[in-house]
N, C-alpha and C positions, 0 to 999 in steps of 0.2 A: 239265934241264927235267922229265922224267919224275918224279924225285923231289919236285920242288916240287909236282907235281899230286896227289901223295899225302897232302899235308898237309890237314887238315879242311876249311877253308873255301875251298881253291883249286880243286878240280876242278869245283864246281856253278858257281863263277864264270866258269870258263874256258868251260864249255858255254854259260852265258848270254851270254858275249860272242861266242862263234861264231854262237849264233842271232840275237843282234843285228845282227851283220856280215851275215849272210843277208839279214835285214830291210832294212838300210839299202841294200844292193847290188841284191837282187832285189824289193823291196817295191813300187817304183812299177811295174814291168811286170807283175808277179804280180797287183796290184791292177786294173790295166787288163783284164788278161785274164778275171779273175774276173767283174768287172763286165759285160763283154762276153758272155761265155759265160751268166751267171746271168741277165741280162736277157732273154734269148730263152728262157730256161727259165722265168722267172717269166711272161712273156707267155703260155706254153702252158698253166700251170697255172690261170689264170682260169677259174672253174668256174661264172660267172655265178649266185652264190648271193644270193638275195634279201635284202633288209634284214631283221632280226631280226624285227620285229613283222608283217611281211609273211609270214614264213614259219611263223607260228603256226597250228596247226590251230583250227578252230572251239572245240573242247572246251578247248584251253589258253588261247585268247582270253577265253573266258567266265569259266574260271577266274582269270585275272589280274584281269580287270575286277571279278569279285565280291568276291574278296578285297580289292581296293583301296578298294571300296565300303564292305564291312563294316568294314574297319581305319579309315577315315575316320569312318564315322557311329556305330558302336558302340564302337570301341576308342579312339578320339582320337589316332590317329596315322596318317601315310602311309607306303605301302611304296615306291610310286613317286615320282619327282619329278614336279612339274607339267609339265615338258618331256617326260619319258618317257610321261606319261599322254596328253598331247596327241598325241605320235606313235602311240601305240597306238590312240587314237580314229580318227586320220586315216589309219591304215593300211589297205591293201587286201590282202587274202588273195590270195596267188598260187595258180595252178591247178598248178604244178610242184612243186618240192621243199618239203617242210615239215620242221620240227624233230621228231626222234623221241625218244621216252624223256621224262625229266624235262626240260622246256623251261626250267628256270629253275634257279639254285643255292639257291633258298628250299627248305630241308629239307622243308617240308610240301608240295611239289609231287612230292616222290619216293615211289612207292607202298611202298618197303619202310620209310619212315619214318612217314609218316601213320597206318598202321595200329599201329605201336608206340605211338604216342602217342595213339591212340583219337581221331583228329581226324577230324572231318567238316566238309568244305570248305563255304565260305560259297557255292560255286557249286551245290551239291546243292539241288535243290528240296525245300523242306519238311524241312530238315535238322534241324529240332526233333523229327521223330518218328523219326529214327535215333539220337538221343542219349538215353542212359538215365542219370538222376541220382539221387541219394538223397533228395531232398525231394519234397514233395506238390505243390510250386508247378510248374505246367506253362509259365508265362511266362518261366522263366530257363533253360531247357534248353539254349539255345545257348551259354551262359555257360562250359560246360565245355569246348568246343572253343576259344571265344574267350580263354579263360585260357591254353591252350595256345599260341595264336598270340602273345599278349601277353607270356608269360614268355619264348618264344624271342627275341622282339624287345626285351626289356627292356635290353639293352645299347645299343640304339640310340636309347631315348627320352631326353628332355630330363631332366637330374638332377632338376629339380623334380616331374617326372611320375614318375620312379623312385622317389623318397620316398613318393609317394601309394599306390605299388602295394602292395596288400595281398591275401595269400591268402585 
């Protein structure tokens, strides 16, 4: 039998057979034990974390709402779904735990990146004063930052809007 296990595919198959045999014999009792022990531990882990939109700080809430408003009104697309926007507007800020750091996966919410993109958020009051562009037209200063937002969301735009996109 030992010589047979030295053949190329034999020993991995033998090990798999032994593991499968243990699973068949001990699987039911082991599963019952794990469920019983882990159920008690999972109940102890409950940290009473508030829902996402309730855990946003006032600054993060303002950032999210203003970015959504700017995307809808000036850029022609939405960042949040209608359901998410309704949940954000209906949420109540908690007094306890708040999200820390970048509150969303949006790359422009991360300070390490929005500076690299020279992006000024729509939530900044008088953002046009912080944006320096090359032309003399002062009415289009926000377009520099809006172009960054639109470029980063280009993959999520409808194909007809992608074709209209022009630098």
